[in-house]
N, C-alpha and C positions, 0 to 999 in steps of 0.2 A: 935858942933851941938847938939840942944836941945835933950833931952831925948826922946821925943815922934817922934820926926822926926829919929833919931837913931833906935828906936823900928820899925817903918814902914819900913826904909831902910832894915835892917834884915830881916823883913817877905818879902818883894819885893825879896831879893836875893832868899831866900828859895823857894819860889814860883817859880821864875825863873828856879832855877838850878833842881828843879822837873819837871817842864815842857819841858826843853830841854833834859832833860836826859830821861824822858819818849819819846819823839819824837825819840830818837837816837835809844833806845832799841826796839821800835817798829818796826823802819825801817828794824834794823837787824834781827828781828824775822821773818819778812814777807821774807826773803831771806833764815834764816837757824835758824829754831825754837830750834834746839838742842842747841844752845849756849846758851841759858836760864840757863843751869846748870853752865857754866864758868863764869858767871856775880855774882858778890859777894851779899851778903844778904844786902838787903835796910837798911838803919841804922832805929833805933827805937827812937832815939833823935833827937831833933830839933834845936840841935847847929849846926852853920854854918861851923863849922871846921869837922865835920863827915859829912855833906851833899857834901863839895868839896872833901874830901878824897874819899869817894863813886862815885863821879863823875871821879875822876882821876882814880880810879880803872876799872871803867865802860871803859873810853878812852883807858885804857892799854889793856883791854880785845880785843876790838875791833881793835886797833892797831896790835895786835897779830896775828890776821885773814887777810893777805892781800888781799885775794879773797873778802872779805866782805869789807875790806875799802876804798877799789878802786870805789865800787859801787857808782855813782853820789848820789842819794839820803841818801844814807848812810856817803859819803863823807862831804855832805854839812852840815848835822846836827851834826856831829862830830865836824867840825870846827865852827860851831854856839856855841857849848857845850864849846869848848876850849876858844873862845873869852870871854863868859858869865864869865868863870872861872877867865880869866886874867884882864877882867874889875873888877871884885870884889877884886882883890889880888892889884890893883892899890889904 
C-alpha cells in the first residue's frame, strides 16, 4: 500500500474508533451517567494502538455492567465498536 493510502487508512480508522466509541459512551451516559467515572481516560496520542486499547477498555467497562450491556441501544453500539476493532485487526 502506498504511503499516502496507508496514512489515509490510519486516519480513517482513528476517526471510526472515535466516532463509534463516542456513540457507545453517549448511549451509556443516557442510562447511567455515573459510569463516566469508571471509563478510562481518553488517550492523548493519535497512535492507533492507543485508540484500540482505549476502546477495548471501554468495552470491558460496559460488559462489566450487565444491567447496561443488555439494553438494545447500548448492545447495538457495543457490537458495532467490537466489529470496527475486529475489522482493523484483520
